[in-house]
C-alpha positions in Angstrom: -108.6 124.6 -145.6 -105.5 122.9 -146.7 -102.2 124.5 -145.7 -100.4 126.4 -148.6 -96.9 125.7 -149.5 -94.4 128.3 -148.4 -93.5 129.1 -151.9 -97.2 129.8 -152.8 -97.4 132.6 -150.1 -96.1 135.8 -151.6 -93.5 137.4 -149.4 -92.9 141.0 -149.2 -89.4 140.7 -150.8 -90.9 138.7 -153.7 -93.6 141.3 -154.3 -91.1 144.1 -154.2 -88.9 142.2 -156.7 -91.8 141.6 -159.0 -92.8 145.3 -158.8 -89.2 146.5 -159.5 -89.0 144.0 -162.5 -92.3 145.4 -164.0 -91.1 149.0 -163.5 -87.8 148.3 -165.1 -89.5 146.7 -168.1 -91.8 149.6 -168.5 -88.8 152.1 -168.4 -86.9 150.0 -171.0 -89.9 150.1 -173.2 -90.1 153.9 -172.9 -86.4 154.3 -173.6 -86.8 152.1 -176.8 -89.7 154.3 -177.9 -87.7 157.6 -177.4 -84.8 156.2 -179.4 -87.1 155.2 -182.2 -88.9 158.5 -182.3 -85.7 160.5 -182.3 -83.9 158.2 -184.8 -80.5 158.7 -183.3 -80.4 162.4 -183.1 -80.5 164.9 -180.2 -84.0 166.2 -180.0 -82.5 169.7 -179.0 -79.7 170.4 -181.4 -80.0 167.6 -183.9 -76.4 166.2 -183.2 -76.1 162.4 -183.9 -75.9 160.4 -180.7 -75.3 156.6 -180.1 -76.4 154.1 -177.4 -74.1 153.7 -174.5 -72.7 150.4 -175.7 -72.1 151.7 -179.3 -70.6 155.1 -178.5 -66.8 155.4 -179.1 -66.6 158.2 -176.5 -68.8 159.6 -173.8 -69.3 162.8 -175.9 -71.3 160.9 -178.5 -73.6 159.1 -176.0 -77.3 159.7 -176.0 -79.2 160.3 -172.8 -82.9 159.8 -172.3 -84.0 162.7 -170.1 -87.2 163.1 -168.3 -88.6 166.6 -169.0 -90.4 166.8 -165.7 -88.9 165.4 -162.3 -90.6 162.4 -160.8 -90.9 164.4 -157.6 -93.0 166.9 -159.4 -95.3 164.4 -161.0 -93.3 163.3 -164.0 -93.7 159.8 -165.3 -90.5 157.9 -166.3 -92.5 155.4 -168.4 -94.3 157.9 -170.6 -92.3 158.6 -173.9 -94.0 161.9 -174.4 -92.5 163.2 -171.1 -88.9 162.0 -172.2 -86.5 163.3 -174.8 -83.3 162.1 -176.3 -80.3 164.5 -175.7 -76.6 164.6 -176.4 -74.1 165.1 -173.7 -73.6 168.8 -174.4 -77.4 169.5 -174.2 -77.9 167.3 -171.2 -75.2 167.8 -168.7 -73.0 170.9 -168.4 -75.4 173.8 -168.7 -78.3 171.8 -170.2 -81.3 170.0 -168.7 -80.0 169.3 -165.2 -78.9 172.8 -164.6 -82.3 174.1 -165.8 -84.6 171.6 -164.0 -86.7 172.8 -161.0 -86.2 170.6 -157.9 -88.8 170.2 -155.4 -87.9 171.6 -152.0 -87.8 169.1 -149.2 
């Protein structure tokens, strides 16, 4: 059997980087689907929101929130388990205050 070139043998770091790239690509596709479904409005209160690089202020920025925590079996790549929220619905007394955390 001929010896393989060193670059042909997948290293652990290369496999990890490839997996991370695939997961990031799936998450970006999910975020795009949520933005398209919501049509730029908060799915809780209906307020207009903008993408982070188009928002003039942090108060107008939209956040894609995962309804169920990953530690509780939520999937970050499933658009049906995510929703688009404005800052007021997402942060202060919103989703992160209400979410149930898994005990360690």
